[in-house]
C-alpha positions in Angstrom: -67.1 220.8 76.6 -63.2 220.9 76.8 -61.1 220.0 79.8 -58.0 221.0 81.1 -55.8 219.7 83.7 -53.4 221.9 84.9 -49.8 220.1 85.0 -47.6 221.8 87.1 -46.6 224.5 84.2 -49.2 224.7 82.1 -53.1 223.0 81.4 -53.3 220.3 79.3 -56.1 219.3 77.2 -57.7 216.0 79.6 -60.7 213.6 79.3 -61.3 211.9 83.3 -61.1 212.6 86.5 -58.6 210.2 88.2 -60.6 207.8 90.8 -58.0 208.8 93.5 -59.2 212.5 93.5 -61.1 212.9 96.3 -62.8 215.8 94.6 -64.5 212.5 92.8 -64.4 210.4 95.6 -66.3 212.6 98.9 -66.8 215.8 96.6 -63.8 218.4 98.2 -63.5 220.7 95.9 -63.9 224.3 95.0 -65.3 225.8 92.1 -66.1 229.2 90.2 -68.7 229.4 87.0 -67.7 232.3 84.9 -69.8 233.2 81.8 -67.2 233.6 78.5 -69.4 235.8 76.2 -67.7 236.8 73.0 -64.3 235.4 73.8 -64.5 237.9 76.7 -64.5 236.1 80.8 -66.9 238.0 82.7 -65.7 239.4 86.4 -62.6 237.2 85.9 -60.8 238.7 88.4 -63.4 238.5 90.6 -63.9 235.5 89.9 -60.0 234.4 90.4 -60.8 236.1 94.2 -63.3 234.2 95.3 -61.6 231.0 94.5 -58.7 231.8 95.9 -60.3 232.8 99.3 -62.1 229.5 99.3 -58.5 227.5 98.9 -57.8 229.0 101.4 -60.5 229.2 102.9 -60.5 224.7 102.9 -56.7 224.6 103.3 -56.2 223.7 99.6 -52.1 224.7 99.0 -52.9 226.6 96.0 -50.8 228.2 93.3 -52.8 231.5 92.6 -50.1 231.9 89.0 -52.0 228.0 88.1 -56.1 229.7 88.5 -54.8 232.9 86.2 -53.1 230.7 83.5 -56.6 229.7 83.0 -57.4 233.1 81.6 -55.9 233.2 77.6 -57.4 229.4 77.4 -61.1 231.0 78.0 -60.4 234.1 75.8 -61.4 234.2 72.3 -63.7 231.0 72.4 -66.5 232.6 71.6 -69.9 232.2 74.0 -69.5 229.6 76.4 -69.7 228.8 80.2 -66.3 228.2 82.1 -65.9 226.5 85.7 -62.6 226.1 87.5 -62.4 223.1 89.9 -59.3 222.8 92.5 -59.7 219.5 94.1 -57.8 218.2 97.2 -56.2 215.9 95.4 -55.2 212.0 96.6 -54.7 211.4 100.2 -56.6 210.0 102.8 -59.5 211.9 103.8 -57.8 213.5 106.7 -54.8 214.3 105.1 -54.2 217.9 103.5 -54.2 219.8 100.7 -51.2 219.6 99.5 -51.2 218.7 96.1 -54.7 219.6 94.4 -55.9 219.3 91.2 -56.9 222.6 88.9 -59.5 221.2 86.4 -60.6 224.0 83.4 -64.2 223.0 81.5 -65.5 225.4 79.1 -68.8 224.7 76.7 -70.4 226.6 74.2 -73.1 227.9 75.6 -76.1 229.8 73.8 -77.2 232.9 75.8 -80.1 232.6 78.0 -83.4 233.5 76.3 -85.2 233.8 78.7 -86.5 237.0 80.4 -88.2 236.4 83.3 -88.6 232.6 85.3 -91.0 231.2 87.1 -89.8 229.7 90.5 -91.9 227.4 93.7 -90.7 227.1 97.3 -88.4 223.5 98.3 -90.0 222.5 101.6 -87.4 220.6 102.6 -84.5 221.7 104.5 -81.4 222.9 103.0 -78.0 222.5 104.6 -75.3 224.2 103.3 -71.6 223.4 103.4 -69.4 225.6 105.0 -71.6 228.0 105.3 -72.1 228.7 101.4 -69.1 227.9 99.7 -69.6 227.3 96.1 -68.2 223.4 97.0 -68.9 220.2 94.3 -71.8 218.9 97.2 -74.4 220.3 94.8 -76.7 217.2 94.8 -79.3 218.6 96.8 -79.3 221.5 94.5 -80.4 219.6 91.6 -82.2 217.5 93.1 -84.3 220.4 94.1 -84.2 221.9 90.2 -85.0 218.7 89.1 -87.9 218.8 91.5 -89.7 221.8 90.4 -89.1 221.4 86.4 -90.8 218.3 87.0 -93.5 221.1 87.9 -93.0 223.1 84.9 -91.4 225.7 87.4 -88.0 227.5 86.0 -86.2 227.5 89.8 -87.1 227.0 93.6 -86.0 228.4 97.0 -84.3 227.3 99.8 -84.7 227.4 103.1 -82.2 226.4 106.0 -82.9 224.7 108.7 -84.1 228.1 111.0 -86.6 228.5 107.8 -84.4 231.2 106.9 -84.5 231.8 103.3 -81.2 230.8 102.0 -81.0 231.3 97.7 -82.5 229.7 94.2 -80.9 225.8 93.7 -78.9 227.4 91.0 -79.1 231.3 92.1 -78.6 234.0 94.7 -82.5 235.4 95.5 -83.1 239.4 95.8 -86.3 240.5 97.1 -87.9 244.3 97.1 -90.6 245.4 98.7 -91.8 249.4 99.0 -88.5 249.7 96.9 -86.2 248.9 99.3 -83.8 246.0 98.7 -82.9 242.5 100.6 -81.4 239.7 100.2 -80.5 236.9 102.4 -77.0 237.4 104.6 -74.2 235.5 104.1 -75.5 233.3 107.8 -78.0 232.1 106.3 -76.2 230.3 103.9 -76.2 232.5 100.5 -73.3 232.1 98.4 -71.1 234.5 98.0 -71.6 235.0 94.4 -69.8 237.5 91.8 -73.5 239.1 90.7 -74.9 239.0 94.2 -72.1 241.3 95.2 -72.2 243.3 91.8 -75.6 244.4 92.6 -74.9 245.1 96.2 -72.3 247.8 95.0 -74.7 249.3 92.4 -77.5 249.4 94.8 -79.3 249.6 98.6 -79.4 246.3 99.2 -80.3 245.4 103.2 -78.2 241.7 103.8 -80.6 239.8 106.6 -83.0 236.8 107.2 -85.4 236.1 105.2 -87.9 234.2 105.4 -91.5 232.7 103.5 -93.7 235.6 104.4 -90.9 237.8 103.4 -90.4 236.1 100.3 -94.8 236.3 99.6 -94.9 239.9 101.0 -92.2 240.5 98.2 -93.3 243.5 96.1 -91.2 242.2 92.9 -88.1 238.9 93.2 -85.2 239.0 91.2 -82.5 235.6 90.9 -78.3 236.0 89.7 -76.0 234.0 88.8 -72.8 234.2 86.7 -74.4 232.1 83.7 -78.2 234.3 83.8 -76.7 237.5 85.2 -80.3 239.1 86.8 -82.6 237.1 86.4 -86.6 238.9 87.0 -89.3 236.6 88.2 -92.4 236.8 87.0 -94.9 234.7 89.4 -94.0 232.8 92.6 -95.8 229.3 92.5 -97.9 230.7 90.4 -98.8 234.1 91.7 -97.8 236.6 89.7 -95.7 239.3 91.1 -96.0 243.3 90.5 -94.3 245.2 88.1 -90.7 244.3 87.1 -88.4 247.4 87.5 -85.8 247.1 89.2 -84.7 243.4 88.1 -84.5 244.4 84.1 -83.0 248.0 85.0 -79.8 246.2 86.9 -80.3 243.3 83.8 -79.3 245.9 81.3 -77.4 247.7 83.3 -75.1 244.3 83.6 -75.6 243.2 80.0 -76.5 245.9 77.8 
């Protein structure tokens, strides 16, 4: 994996995060993940807008020019998976993020070979920070995913303290019932993912509070994130779902 740090005028290769950085010490950072296909970062401008918005929400004094300077580095590097992190930089836990750091990571990856996932429920309540903002506080998600993988599932669905569906561990989730699409509302803690918004722009989708019974009653389920794109779900808790139609069609539209 290659990594760079913005030095104020350009991205310089780096191999470590300073121990004084609040992103490392307290998880005070926001990020965007970007899939790179044949040297082309997918949806770069949309990811950039999400990251700028996240920095504004957390009051990180970010230079948009610095974020945009990541584009030429990501371009022309074949297939891979990139992340841009903006951390709170150094300072006391309560100090303003007046000098944030920007890290860029790029790792080579081959495209996913799966054409569908098998998923399960994670029963411990999930408390997404800042209403689903993408932050470095991902330990709960990785723990839930590891638990699911140990049970031979690909992913797990997370629910908040009110028993509302939030997302999968590493993806947003869509349900299809009687031909109608629904996805968890942002107020439930769903992340404002770029692929989630791409689906909403192409299909009529109801954003609302969803519960376990809605998931069980779904005819079809699919997950979305920047790496997987649109991933249809084959089974829930080992139970086969109905014919997969909407998810595969969207997957083909996204990446023909």
